[in-house]
C-alpha positions in Angstrom: 115.1 181.9 107.5 117.1 179.1 105.7 117.9 179.6 102.0 119.3 177.1 99.5 122.8 178.6 99.8 122.8 177.8 103.5 122.2 174.1 102.6 125.0 174.2 100.0 127.3 175.6 102.7 126.5 172.6 104.9 127.4 170.3 102.0 130.7 172.0 101.5 131.6 171.3 105.1 130.3 167.7 105.0 133.1 165.2 106.1 131.2 162.4 104.3 130.6 164.2 101.0 133.1 162.0 99.2 131.1 158.9 100.0 128.4 160.0 97.5 130.8 158.9 94.6 130.6 155.4 95.9 127.0 155.1 94.6 125.6 154.8 91.1 122.9 157.5 91.5 120.8 158.5 88.4 121.5 162.0 87.2 118.8 164.5 88.2 117.3 162.2 90.8 117.0 162.9 94.5 116.7 159.6 96.3 115.1 159.7 99.8 113.9 156.1 99.9 117.0 154.3 101.2 114.9 153.2 104.1 113.0 151.0 101.7 115.6 150.1 99.1 119.1 151.4 99.2 120.8 152.9 96.2 123.2 150.7 94.3 126.9 151.1 95.3 129.0 151.7 92.2 131.3 148.7 92.7 128.5 146.1 92.7 128.0 145.7 88.9 131.6 144.7 88.3 131.6 142.3 91.2 128.3 140.7 89.9 129.7 140.4 86.4 132.6 138.4 87.7 130.3 136.3 89.9 128.0 135.5 86.9 130.4 135.3 84.0 133.4 133.7 85.6 132.6 132.2 89.0 129.2 130.7 88.0 129.5 130.3 84.2 133.0 129.0 84.1 133.8 127.9 87.7 130.5 126.2 88.1 130.2 124.2 91.3 134.0 124.5 91.9 133.4 128.1 92.9 132.0 127.1 96.3 135.7 126.4 97.1 137.7 128.2 94.4 135.9 131.5 94.6 135.4 131.3 98.4 131.6 131.2 98.1 131.0 128.9 101.0 132.2 131.2 103.9 130.4 134.3 102.5 127.6 134.2 105.1 130.1 134.4 107.9 132.4 136.9 106.2 129.5 139.2 105.3 128.1 138.9 108.8 131.4 140.0 110.3 131.3 143.1 108.1 127.8 143.9 109.4 128.9 143.3 113.0 131.1 146.4 112.9 128.2 148.6 111.9 125.9 147.3 114.7 128.2 147.0 117.7 128.6 143.2 117.6 131.6 141.0 117.8 133.2 138.8 115.2 131.3 135.5 115.0 128.1 136.9 116.4 126.4 137.9 113.1 125.6 135.7 110.1 123.8 136.5 106.8 120.9 134.1 106.0 117.4 133.9 104.7 115.0 136.8 105.1 114.2 139.0 108.1 110.9 137.2 108.7 112.6 133.8 108.7 115.3 134.9 111.0 112.8 136.5 113.3 110.9 133.2 113.4 114.1 131.4 114.3 115.2 133.6 117.1 111.7 133.9 118.6 111.4 130.2 118.8 114.9 129.8 120.2 114.3 132.5 122.8 111.1 131.0 124.0 112.9 127.7 124.4 115.4 129.5 126.6 112.6 130.8 128.9 110.5 127.7 129.8 107.6 128.4 132.2 107.1 132.0 130.9 104.1 132.4 128.6 104.1 135.9 127.0 105.8 137.3 123.9 105.5 141.1 124.3 105.3 143.3 121.2 103.9 146.7 120.3 100.9 147.6 118.2 102.5 149.9 115.7 105.3 147.4 114.7 105.8 146.4 111.1 103.1 143.9 110.4 105.4 141.0 109.4 107.0 141.1 112.9 103.5 140.7 114.4 102.5 137.9 112.0 105.6 135.9 112.8 105.2 136.4 116.5 101.6 135.3 116.3 102.7 132.1 114.6 105.4 131.5 117.1 103.0 132.1 120.0 100.6 129.5 118.5 103.3 126.9 118.0 104.9 127.4 121.5 101.7 127.8 123.5 102.6 131.4 124.4 100.4 134.4 124.4 101.2 137.3 122.1 100.6 140.5 124.0 100.7 143.7 121.9 100.6 147.1 123.7 101.1 150.7 122.7 104.7 151.8 122.4 104.6 154.0 125.6 103.2 151.0 127.5 106.0 148.5 126.7 108.3 149.3 129.6 105.5 148.9 132.2 104.1 145.8 130.6 107.3 143.8 131.1 106.7 141.4 134.1 107.7 138.0 135.3 105.4 136.3 132.8 107.2 137.8 129.8 109.6 135.4 128.0 110.5 137.6 125.1 110.3 141.3 124.3 110.2 141.7 120.5 110.6 145.3 119.2 111.7 147.2 116.2 114.4 149.7 117.1 113.1 152.4 114.7 109.5 152.5 113.7 108.9 152.0 110.0 106.2 154.7 109.7 107.1 157.4 112.1 110.9 156.9 112.5 110.5 157.0 116.3 113.2 154.9 118.0 113.4 153.1 121.3 116.1 153.6 123.9 117.7 150.2 123.3 119.8 150.2 126.4 117.1 151.2 128.8 114.5 148.8 127.3 117.0 145.9 127.3 118.0 146.6 130.9 114.3 146.6 132.0 113.6 143.3 130.2 116.7 141.7 131.8 115.6 142.9 135.3 112.4 141.0 134.8 114.2 137.9 133.5 113.0 138.3 129.9 115.1 138.1 126.7 115.0 140.8 124.0 114.8 140.5 120.2 115.5 143.7 118.3 114.5 144.3 114.6 117.2 146.5 113.1 115.8 146.9 109.6 115.6 150.7 109.9 118.8 151.0 111.9 121.6 149.0 110.5 123.7 151.1 108.1 121.7 154.3 109.0 123.1 155.0 112.5 125.4 153.4 115.0 123.9 150.8 117.3 125.7 149.1 120.1 124.3 145.6 120.6 127.0 144.3 123.0 127.2 147.5 125.0 123.5 147.3 125.5 123.7 143.6 126.3 121.2 142.7 123.6 120.3 139.0 123.3 119.1 138.7 119.7 118.7 140.9 116.7 117.7 140.6 113.0 117.7 142.9 110.1 117.5 143.1 106.3 120.3 143.7 103.8 118.4 145.8 101.2 117.6 149.0 103.0 120.5 151.2 104.4 123.0 148.3 103.8 122.3 148.7 100.0 122.5 145.0 99.2 119.9 145.2 96.4 116.3 144.1 96.1 115.6 141.0 98.1 119.1 140.9 99.5 119.5 138.3 102.3 119.1 139.3 105.9 121.3 138.9 109.0 120.8 137.5 112.5 122.8 138.4 115.6 123.1 136.1 118.7 125.1 137.3 121.7 128.1 135.0 122.1 126.9 134.2 125.7 123.8 132.6 124.3 125.2 130.6 121.4 125.7 127.3 123.1 122.1 127.4 124.4 120.3 128.4 121.2 118.1 125.7 119.5 116.6 127.3 116.5 113.7 125.4 114.8 114.8 125.4 111.2 117.6 122.9 111.8 118.8 122.6 108.2 122.1 121.0 107.0 124.1 124.3 106.9 123.5 124.8 110.6 125.0 121.3 111.3 128.4 121.0 113.0 129.6 118.9 110.0 127.2 119.6 107.1 129.3 117.5 104.6 129.4 114.5 106.8 125.8 114.0 105.8 124.7 112.2 109.0 121.0 111.9 109.8 121.5 112.9 113.4 121.4 116.7 113.8 124.2 118.2 115.8 124.2 122.1 115.8 127.3 124.0 114.9 129.1 125.3 118.0 129.0 129.0 116.8 126.8 131.4 114.9 126.6 129.0 112.0 123.9 127.1 113.9 121.5 129.9 112.8 121.9 128.8 109.1 119.4 126.6 107.5 119.9 125.9 103.8 122.2 127.0 101.0 122.8 130.7 100.8 121.2 132.7 97.9 124.7 133.2 96.6 124.2 136.0 94.1 122.3 138.1 96.5 124.9 137.4 99.2 127.8 138.5 96.8 125.9 141.7 96.0 125.4 142.5 99.7 129.0 141.7 100.6 130.4 144.0 97.9 127.8 146.7 98.7 129.1 146.8 102.3 132.4 148.2 101.0 130.6 151.6 100.8 131.0 151.7 104.6 134.8 151.2 104.5 136.5 153.8 106.6 133.2 155.4 107.7 132.9 156.4 111.3 129.3 155.5 112.3 129.2 158.4 114.7 130.0 160.8 111.9 127.3 159.1 109.8 124.8 159.7 112.6 125.9 163.3 113.0 125.1 164.0 109.3 121.8 162.0 109.5 120.7 164.2 112.4 121.7 167.3 110.4 119.6 166.2 107.4 116.6 165.3 109.6 116.8 168.6 111.6 117.0 170.5 108.3 114.0 168.7 106.8 111.9 169.5 109.9 113.0 173.2 109.9 112.3 173.7 106.3 109.0 171.8 106.4 107.8 174.2 109.2 109.2 177.2 107.3 107.9 176.4 103.8 104.9 174.1 104.2 102.9 175.8 107.0 99.2 176.0 106.3 99.4 173.4 103.5 97.9 170.5 105.4 101.1 168.8 106.5 101.8 167.6 110.1 105.0 166.1 111.5 104.7 162.4 112.3 108.3 162.0 113.5 109.7 163.1 116.9 111.3 166.5 116.7 114.0 165.4 119.1 116.8 163.7 117.2 117.5 161.4 120.1 114.1 159.9 119.6 114.2 159.3 115.9 116.1 157.2 113.4 117.3 158.4 110.0 113.9 159.4 108.5 111.3 162.0 108.8 107.6 161.3 108.0 104.9 163.8 107.3 101.2 163.3 107.4 98.8 164.7 104.8 95.3 163.7 103.8 96.4 163.5 100.2 99.7 161.9 101.0 99.6 159.2 98.4 98.9 161.5 95.4 101.4 164.1 96.6 104.1 161.4 96.8 103.3 160.2 93.3 103.5 163.8 92.0 106.9 164.1 93.8 108.2 160.9 92.3 107.2 162.1 88.9 109.7 165.0 89.5 112.4 162.4 90.2 112.3 163.1 93.9 111.8 159.7 95.4 110.3 158.9 98.8 107.5 156.6 99.6 104.0 156.3 101.2 102.6 154.2 104.0 98.9 154.0 104.6 96.8 155.8 105.6 98.5 159.2 105.2 102.3 158.9 105.8 104.9 160.4 103.4 108.3 158.9 104.3 111.7 160.4 103.6 114.7 158.3 104.5 118.2 159.9 104.8 121.0 157.6 103.8 123.8 159.9 104.9 126.4 158.4 102.6 124.8 159.9 99.6 122.0 162.3 100.5 122.9 166.0 100.5 121.5 169.0 102.4 120.6 170.7 99.0 118.5 167.6 98.3 116.4 168.4 101.4 115.9 172.0 100.2 114.8 170.9 96.7 112.4 168.3 98.1 110.7 170.8 100.4 110.5 173.3 97.5 108.9 170.7 95.3 106.4 169.6 97.9 105.4 173.3 98.4 104.8 173.7 94.6 102.9 170.4 94.2 100.5 171.4 96.9 100.0 175.1 96.2 99.5 174.4 92.5 97.4 171.3 93.1 99.6 169.3 90.7 98.9 166.2 92.8 95.2 166.3 91.9 95.1 164.1 88.9 93.7 160.6 88.3 97.1 159.2 87.5 98.6 160.4 90.8 95.5 159.3 92.8 95.4 155.8 91.4 97.0 153.3 93.8 99.8 151.1 92.5 100.6 147.7 93.8 103.7 148.9 95.7 103.4 152.1 97.6 
């Protein structure tokens, strides 16, 4: 039987414990929603103050050169590359995940003429499916969605693109990236991975797995702030062949030549479209300093420890209270979150948030708990499970206020 003192002992031995001080966490709050919006790194406000009060207010348009704004998408992309197993010059920050997914799906279908299927899975995050539907309509392809366990066998000679999210947003279940990519390549298909629930939470090795394309957001485990710009990865072997559909001026080989004939940049810059959302980009770039000196394998080791502890304590303390585990028990099959199912999941989560323990809810019955290992502690897991137990046994969730659905869940 685990007790809270056992969790405190795990924290005392935590090699990453010092990283918690890199974040501006509100006192008395347990934050387990970094898989939806990352906590704010403590260095970001000062950097934003400089950007707003000096670089923008005083430097004005000169700051594109004088404050080195212009190469920020490339510079920030190279920082992210280290976290996802990519090389320098293979990642750039631009637009949103949805826009970047659109760009790479169209580019990838253009690289596989004569193949007519974009293969996806039914439980993927909806926007990925919406974008794939649009791309299929535009390119004359068929979007074929199958159950997760059927993806491998569904890859055949008709498939142009396999489009998957590495870690499922609801259940936290993750794919074997290397095996799935290998299977796609054996069939002659290209692979696009969505890393929204991976980047910054666990190591991923895009080049080791020979991944073709990847996209991901900057505001979850990368802690870039609400609406932070996203990133896109293109393997260097593909760069000269990529023709993305949103051929804006920042993707041009010479954007300030202002010619009317489009000539794509030779490198990853060709994935750019328009002017970067500079303040969001500055926030993300500074937020990424929280990963300085962090071994991603050590980060994963702690993430697994937190997840294993959550599952152990849930089984120990919540038995008979209506909860079931929605996440794989095997750490090798999950990302950095654990999800529970409960018929009253929404109201229970609202009651938990009212106690300053923040997770989130996904319909119809999923309570999600994300473990950002840079700042989440083992005692946070204990306290969360104890609060869940009290909320259910006392029926504290059963109020009109907690049952009433808010716009954002």
